[in-house]
ZADO-1210 file (C-alpha; in nm, 4 decimals, padded with zeros to 6 digits):
<atoms>
<atom x="01.0461" y="-01.6393" z="03.8946" code="MET" pos="1"/>
<atom x="01.2054" y="-01.2955" z="03.9044" code="THR" pos="2"/>
<atom x="01.3628" y="-01.3531" z="03.5624" code="ASN" pos="3"/>
<atom x="01.0264" y="-01.4572" z="03.4135" code="ILE" pos="4"/>
<atom x="00.8600" y="-01.1413" z="03.5478" code="LYS" pos="5"/>
<atom x="01.1399" y="-00.9280" z="03.4046" code="ALA" pos="6"/>
<atom x="01.1019" y="-01.0975" z="03.0651" code="LEU" pos="7"/>
<atom x="00.7261" y="-01.0311" z="03.0627" code="LYS" pos="8"/>
<atom x="00.7884" y="-00.6706" z="03.1549" code="ARG" pos="9"/>
<atom x="01.0372" y="-00.6269" z="02.8714" code="ASN" pos="10"/>
<atom x="00.8103" y="-00.7934" z="02.6162" code="LEU" pos="11"/>
<atom x="00.4703" y="-00.6506" z="02.6983" code="PHE" pos="12"/>
<atom x="00.5038" y="-00.3264" z="02.8897" code="ILE" pos="13"/>
<atom x="00.5104" y="-00.0228" z="02.6618" code="GLU" pos="14"/>
<atom x="00.8142" y="00.2019" z="02.6734" code="LYS" pos="15"/>
<atom x="00.6932" y="00.5523" z="02.5728" code="PRO" pos="16"/>
<atom x="01.0425" y="00.6937" z="02.5716" code="GLY" pos="17"/>
<atom x="01.1819" y="00.4498" z="02.3167" code="MET" pos="18"/>
<atom x="01.3334" y="00.6000" z="02.0026" code="GLU" pos="19"/>
<atom x="01.1175" y="00.5296" z="01.6965" code="THR" pos="20"/>
<atom x="01.2798" y="00.7452" z="01.4283" code="THR" pos="21"/>
<atom x="01.5371" y="00.4830" z="01.3267" code="LYS" pos="22"/>
<atom x="01.2700" y="00.2125" z="01.3169" code="PHE" pos="23"/>
<atom x="01.0596" y="00.4180" z="01.0724" code="ILE" pos="24"/>
<atom x="01.3636" y="00.5088" z="00.8623" code="GLU" pos="25"/>
<atom x="01.4785" y="00.1457" z="00.8312" code="ILE" pos="26"/>
<atom x="01.1240" y="00.0362" z="00.7457" code="LEU" pos="27"/>
<atom x="01.1004" y="00.3039" z="00.4755" code="GLU" pos="28"/>
<atom x="01.4328" y="00.1903" z="00.3266" code="ILE" pos="29"/>
<atom x="01.3244" y="-00.1759" z="00.3082" code="ILE" pos="30"/>
<atom x="00.9888" y="-00.0756" z="00.1604" code="TYR" pos="31"/>
<atom x="01.1535" y="00.1558" z="-00.0952" code="ALA" pos="32"/>
<atom x="01.4018" y="-00.1131" z="-00.2031" code="ILE" pos="33"/>
<atom x="01.1219" y="-00.3578" z="-00.2888" code="ILE" pos="34"/>
<atom x="00.9328" y="-00.0865" z="-00.4803" code="LEU" pos="35"/>
<atom x="01.2523" y="-00.0016" z="-00.6676" code="ALA" pos="36"/>
<atom x="01.2937" y="-00.3702" z="-00.7573" code="CYS" pos="37"/>
<atom x="00.9514" y="-00.3525" z="-00.9193" code="GLY" pos="38"/>
<atom x="01.0559" y="-00.0578" z="-01.1365" code="LEU" pos="39"/>
<atom x="01.3794" y="-00.2368" z="-01.2229" code="ALA" pos="40"/>
<atom x="01.1761" y="-00.5414" z="-01.3317" code="ALA" pos="41"/>
<atom x="00.9875" y="-00.3220" z="-01.5805" code="ILE" pos="42"/>
<atom x="01.3117" y="-00.1858" z="-01.7266" code="LEU" pos="43"/>
<atom x="01.4559" y="-00.5363" z="-01.7602" code="LEU" pos="44"/>
<atom x="01.1460" y="-00.6581" z="-01.9425" code="LYS" pos="45"/>
<atom x="01.1471" y="-00.3585" z="-02.1764" code="PHE" pos="46"/>
<atom x="01.5224" y="-00.3331" z="-02.2377" code="GLU" pos="47"/>
<atom x="01.5155" y="-00.4891" z="-02.5855" code="ASN" pos="48"/>
<atom x="01.2846" y="-00.2198" z="-02.7239" code="ASP" pos="49"/>
<atom x="01.2246" y="00.0293" z="-02.4458" code="LEU" pos="50"/>
<atom x="01.0245" y="00.2914" z="-02.6364" code="ILE" pos="51"/>
<atom x="00.7984" y="00.0446" z="-02.8195" code="LYS" pos="52"/>
<atom x="00.7222" y="-00.1532" z="-02.5044" code="ASN" pos="53"/>
<atom x="00.6506" y="00.1594" z="-02.3054" code="PHE" pos="54"/>
<atom x="00.4066" y="00.2746" z="-02.5741" code="ILE" pos="55"/>
<atom x="00.2365" y="-00.0668" z="-02.5845" code="ASN" pos="56"/>
<atom x="00.1972" y="-00.0687" z="-02.2039" code="SER" pos="57"/>
<atom x="00.1416" y="00.3061" z="-02.1600" code="ARG" pos="58"/>
<atom x="-00.1869" y="00.2706" z="-01.9710" code="LYS" pos="59"/>
<atom x="-00.0417" y="00.0213" z="-01.7246" code="GLU" pos="60"/>
<atom x="00.2744" y="00.2335" z="-01.6867" code="ILE" pos="61"/>
<atom x="00.0560" y="00.5309" z="-01.5967" code="PHE" pos="62"/>
<atom x="-00.1271" y="00.3241" z="-01.3336" code="ILE" pos="63"/>
<atom x="00.2094" y="00.2076" z="-01.1929" code="ILE" pos="64"/>
<atom x="00.3188" y="00.5723" z="-01.1576" code="ILE" pos="65"/>
<atom x="-00.0040" y="00.6621" z="-00.9764" code="LEU" pos="66"/>
<atom x="00.0189" y="00.3566" z="-00.7503" code="VAL" pos="67"/>
<atom x="00.3805" y="00.4402" z="-00.6703" code="LEU" pos="68"/>
<atom x="00.2818" y="00.7982" z="-00.5831" code="THR" pos="69"/>
<atom x="00.0048" y="00.6758" z="-00.3528" code="ARG" pos="70"/>
<atom x="00.1791" y="00.3856" z="-00.1862" code="PHE" pos="71"/>
<atom x="00.5320" y="00.5189" z="-00.1519" code="PHE" pos="72"/>
<atom x="00.4545" y="00.7916" z="00.1019" code="PHE" pos="73"/>
<atom x="00.1385" y="00.6976" z="00.2894" code="ALA" pos="74"/>
<atom x="00.2006" y="00.3450" z="00.4276" code="PRO" pos="75"/>
<atom x="00.5129" y="00.4285" z="00.6298" code="SER" pos="76"/>
<atom x="00.3339" y="00.7423" z="00.7546" code="LYS" pos="77"/>
<atom x="00.0523" y="00.5189" z="00.8770" code="ASN" pos="78"/>
<atom x="00.3001" y="00.3107" z="01.0756" code="VAL" pos="79"/>
<atom x="00.4509" y="00.6305" z="01.2190" code="LYS" pos="80"/>
<atom x="00.1068" y="00.7506" z="01.3330" code="ILE" pos="81"/>
<atom x="00.0452" y="00.4192" z="01.5063" code="LEU" pos="82"/>
<atom x="00.3833" y="00.4348" z="01.6793" code="VAL" pos="83"/>
<atom x="00.3246" y="00.7959" z="01.7896" code="ASP" pos="84"/>
<atom x="-00.0426" y="00.7780" z="01.8871" code="LYS" pos="85"/>
<atom x="-00.1020" y="00.4336" z="02.0305" code="LEU" pos="86"/>
<atom x="-00.0727" y="00.4160" z="02.4066" code="GLU" pos="87"/>
<atom x="-00.0994" y="00.0374" z="02.4247" code="LYS" pos="88"/>
<atom x="-00.0406" y="-00.2567" z="02.1956" code="GLY" pos="89"/>
<atom x="00.2544" y="-00.1154" z="02.0043" code="LYS" pos="90"/>
<atom x="00.4132" y="-00.4619" z="01.9885" code="PHE" pos="91"/>
<atom x="00.1214" y="-00.5527" z="01.7557" code="PHE" pos="92"/>
<atom x="00.2698" y="-00.3164" z="01.4959" code="ILE" pos="93"/>
<atom x="00.5585" y="-00.5575" z="01.4399" code="MET" pos="94"/>
<atom x="00.3260" y="-00.8579" z="01.4162" code="LEU" pos="95"/>
<atom x="00.0605" y="-00.7072" z="01.1894" code="TRP" pos="96"/>
<atom x="00.1358" y="-00.3667" z="01.0375" code="ASP" pos="97"/>
<atom x="00.4950" y="-00.4176" z="00.9268" code="VAL" pos="98"/>
<atom x="00.4193" y="-00.7494" z="00.7452" code="PRO" pos="99"/>
<atom x="00.1161" y="-00.5912" z="00.5754" code="LEU" pos="100"/>
<atom x="00.3272" y="-00.2959" z="00.4677" code="LEU" pos="101"/>
<atom x="00.5805" y="-00.5325" z="00.3097" code="ILE" pos="102"/>
<atom x="00.2981" y="-00.7286" z="00.1425" code="ILE" pos="103"/>
<atom x="00.1889" y="-00.4013" z="-00.0234" code="HIS" pos="104"/>
<atom x="00.5358" y="-00.3620" z="-00.1740" code="SER" pos="105"/>
<atom x="00.5458" y="-00.7209" z="-00.3026" code="PHE" pos="106"/>
<atom x="00.2050" y="-00.6791" z="-00.4711" code="ILE" pos="107"/>
<atom x="00.3419" y="-00.3672" z="-00.6396" code="PHE" pos="108"/>
<atom x="00.6420" y="-00.5734" z="-00.7531" code="TYR" pos="109"/>
<atom x="00.4034" y="-00.8361" z="-00.8932" code="PHE" pos="110"/>
<atom x="00.2155" y="-00.5691" z="-01.0914" code="MET" pos="111"/>
<atom x="00.5447" y="-00.4482" z="-01.2366" code="CYS" pos="112"/>
<atom x="00.6544" y="-00.8034" z="-01.3169" code="TYR" pos="113"/>
<atom x="00.3379" y="-00.8899" z="-01.5144" code="VAL" pos="114"/>
<atom x="00.3044" y="-00.5529" z="-01.6859" code="ILE" pos="115"/>
<atom x="00.3871" y="-00.7004" z="-02.0287" code="ASP" pos="116"/>
<atom x="00.1679" y="-01.0097" z="-01.9890" code="ASN" pos="117"/>
<atom x="-00.0560" y="-01.0759" z="-02.2882" code="GLU" pos="118"/>
<atom x="-00.3511" y="-01.1181" z="-02.0538" code="ASP" pos="119"/>
<atom x="-00.3747" y="-00.7679" z="-01.9051" code="VAL" pos="120"/>
<atom x="-00.6359" y="-00.8955" z="-01.6616" code="LYS" pos="121"/>
<atom x="-00.3518" y="-01.0360" z="-01.4476" code="ILE" pos="122"/>
<atom x="-00.2109" y="-00.6849" z="-01.4004" code="PHE" pos="123"/>
<atom x="-00.5462" y="-00.5499" z="-01.2858" code="TYR" pos="124"/>
<atom x="-00.6029" y="-00.8504" z="-01.0608" code="LEU" pos="125"/>
<atom x="-00.2820" y="-00.7405" z="-00.8923" code="GLY" pos="126"/>
<atom x="-00.4273" y="-00.3911" z="-00.8562" code="PHE" pos="127"/>
<atom x="-00.7481" y="-00.5355" z="-00.7071" code="LEU" pos="128"/>
<atom x="-00.5448" y="-00.7447" z="-00.4619" code="THR" pos="129"/>
<atom x="-00.3536" y="-00.4331" z="-00.3590" code="LEU" pos="130"/>
<atom x="-00.6818" y="-00.2513" z="-00.2876" code="LEU" pos="131"/>
<atom x="-00.8200" y="-00.5420" z="-00.0842" code="LEU" pos="132"/>
<atom x="-00.5058" y="-00.5762" z="00.1295" code="VAL" pos="133"/>
<atom x="-00.5030" y="-00.1996" z="00.1785" code="ASN" pos="134"/>
<atom x="-00.8695" y="-00.1996" z="00.2877" code="ILE" pos="135"/>
<atom x="-00.8025" y="-00.4656" z="00.5516" code="ILE" pos="136"/>
<atom x="-00.5008" y="-00.2760" z="00.6830" code="TRP" pos="137"/>
<atom x="-00.6722" y="00.0641" z="00.6891" code="LEU" pos="138"/>
<atom x="-00.9767" y="-00.0725" z="00.8732" code="ILE" pos="139"/>
<atom x="-00.7517" y="-00.2149" z="01.1458" code="THR" pos="140"/>
<atom x="-00.5716" y="00.1195" z="01.1693" code="ILE" pos="141"/>
<atom x="-00.9019" y="00.3065" z="01.2041" code="CYS" pos="142"/>
<atom x="-01.0109" y="00.0691" z="01.4757" code="GLY" pos="143"/>
<atom x="-00.7012" y="00.1458" z="01.6822" code="ARG" pos="144"/>
<atom x="-00.7073" y="00.5218" z="01.6219" code="LEU" pos="145"/>
<atom x="-01.0671" y="00.5790" z="01.7246" code="ARG" pos="146"/>
<atom x="-00.9776" y="00.8939" z="01.9197" code="LYS" pos="147"/>
<atom x="-00.7845" y="01.0474" z="01.6304" code="GLU" pos="148"/>
<atom x="-00.9121" y="01.2376" z="01.3282" code="LYS" pos="149"/>
<atom x="-00.8490" y="00.9962" z="01.0429" code="VAL" pos="150"/>
<atom x="-01.0673" y="01.1428" z="00.7672" code="LEU" pos="151"/>
<atom x="-00.8050" y="01.0657" z="00.5040" code="ASN" pos="152"/>
<atom x="-00.7972" y="00.6982" z="00.6042" code="ILE" pos="153"/>
<atom x="-01.1776" y="00.6763" z="00.5889" code="LYS" pos="154"/>
<atom x="-01.1728" y="00.8297" z="00.2404" code="ILE" pos="155"/>
<atom x="-00.9163" y="00.5704" z="00.1309" code="TRP" pos="156"/>
<atom x="-01.1275" y="00.2890" z="00.2750" code="ILE" pos="157"/>
<atom x="-01.4543" y="00.3906" z="00.1048" code="PHE" pos="158"/>
<atom x="-01.2803" y="00.4749" z="-00.2226" code="ASN" pos="159"/>
<atom x="-01.1001" y="00.1390" z="-00.2311" code="ASN" pos="160"/>
<atom x="-01.4107" y="-00.0585" z="-00.1296" code="ILE" pos="161"/>
<atom x="-01.6189" y="00.1071" z="-00.4040" code="PHE" pos="162"/>
<atom x="-01.3695" y="00.0308" z="-00.6810" code="PHE" pos="163"/>
<atom x="-01.2927" y="-00.3162" z="-00.5459" code="SER" pos="164"/>
<atom x="-01.6620" y="-00.3971" z="-00.5855" code="ILE" pos="165"/>
<atom x="-01.6589" y="-00.2612" z="-00.9424" code="LEU" pos="166"/>
<atom x="-01.3497" y="-00.4650" z="-01.0255" code="PHE" pos="167"/>
<atom x="-01.4913" y="-00.7807" z="-00.8666" code="ALA" pos="168"/>
<atom x="-01.8240" y="-00.7465" z="-01.0493" code="LEU" pos="169"/>
<atom x="-01.6571" y="-00.6874" z="-01.3851" code="SER" pos="170"/>
<atom x="-01.4341" y="-00.9909" z="-01.3368" code="LEU" pos="171"/>
<atom x="-01.7077" y="-01.2136" z="-01.1954" code="TRP" pos="172"/>
<atom x="-01.9649" y="-01.1354" z="-01.4646" code="PHE" pos="173"/>
<atom x="-01.6981" y="-01.1022" z="-01.7348" code="ASP" pos="174"/>
<atom x="-01.8176" y="-00.7658" z="-01.8659" code="PHE" pos="175"/>
<atom x="-01.4844" y="-00.5927" z="-01.8210" code="GLY" pos="176"/>
<atom x="-01.2205" y="-00.4981" z="-02.0735" code="SER" pos="177"/>
<atom x="-00.8697" y="-00.3508" z="-02.0479" code="PRO" pos="178"/>
<atom x="-00.9991" y="00.0021" z="-02.1026" code="ILE" pos="179"/>
<atom x="-01.2692" y="-00.0387" z="-01.8341" code="ILE" pos="180"/>
<atom x="-01.0172" y="-00.1760" z="-01.5823" code="TRP" pos="181"/>
<atom x="-00.7822" y="00.1081" z="-01.6693" code="PHE" pos="182"/>
<atom x="-01.0585" y="00.3637" z="-01.6068" code="LEU" pos="183"/>
<atom x="-01.1452" y="00.1975" z="-01.2740" code="PHE" pos="184"/>
<atom x="-00.7812" y="00.2094" z="-01.1599" code="ALA" pos="185"/>
<atom x="-00.7370" y="00.5630" z="-01.2919" code="LEU" pos="186"/>
<atom x="-01.0505" y="00.6922" z="-01.1186" code="SER" pos="187"/>
<atom x="-00.9609" y="00.5225" z="-00.7918" code="ASN" pos="188"/>
<atom x="-00.6150" y="00.6794" z="-00.7964" code="SER" pos="189"/>
<atom x="-00.7322" y="01.0276" z="-00.8976" code="TRP" pos="190"/>
<atom x="-01.0001" y="01.0361" z="-00.6257" code="ILE" pos="191"/>
<atom x="-00.7364" y="00.9312" z="-00.3730" code="ASP" pos="192"/>
<atom x="-00.4829" y="01.1951" z="-00.4795" code="LEU" pos="193"/>
<atom x="-00.7308" y="01.4806" z="-00.5263" code="ILE" pos="194"/>
<atom x="-00.9097" y="01.4354" z="-00.1933" code="LEU" pos="195"/>
<atom x="-00.6138" y="01.3443" z="00.0275" code="THR" pos="196"/>
<atom x="-00.3067" y="01.4881" z="-00.1479" code="HIS" pos="197"/>
<atom x="-00.2319" y="01.7199" z="00.1450" code="MET" pos="198"/>
<atom x="-00.1784" y="01.4180" z="00.3674" code="TYR" pos="199"/>
<atom x="00.1019" y="01.2995" z="00.1405" code="TYR" pos="200"/>
<atom x="00.2740" y="01.6396" z="00.1501" code="ILE" pos="201"/>
<atom x="00.2449" y="01.7405" z="00.5146" code="TYR" pos="202"/>
<atom x="00.2960" y="01.5630" z="00.8422" code="GLU" pos="203"/>
<atom x="-00.0098" y="01.5015" z="01.0579" code="ARG" pos="204"/>
</atoms>
């Protein structure tokens, strides 16, 4: 009985003094490796005629650069905020937040992998999926950080919801085109970076 109580205590009682820096650093490395694999996939696909392929996919390449800028820095920072600010339920980070963070990186890899697909809609479906997963994650973060000022996260949520609706409507009613999807993705990214760029640069 004593051993069972000790096990419960080790599993479920928070340990405020635990070191979290290495956890965040390792998570960032894993996340960065998967993102780098996505960029490597683009180079492998374009290696036969790098310049021509880059020119042909220039709009999608630009979106990839913007997505990389947005999603390279912020997600691991979000995990760090949860680790630092949450008083209870930190074990949930490993069960929910870390897997969702990794899912973000694999969606980015998918976008890179299909960047030369003849049907460009597949690339933008990947972008839409990334927005939807990000919305779900950010909403759960907001819910747990109710006492914190998370204006940047709220901006991301509303911005992503708005453009997800536009994407979904254009795909559902088939009125979209590559240039329209590009403008949706471009606008979504620019709004994000213009309104919340300081969050990417400075620590909270």
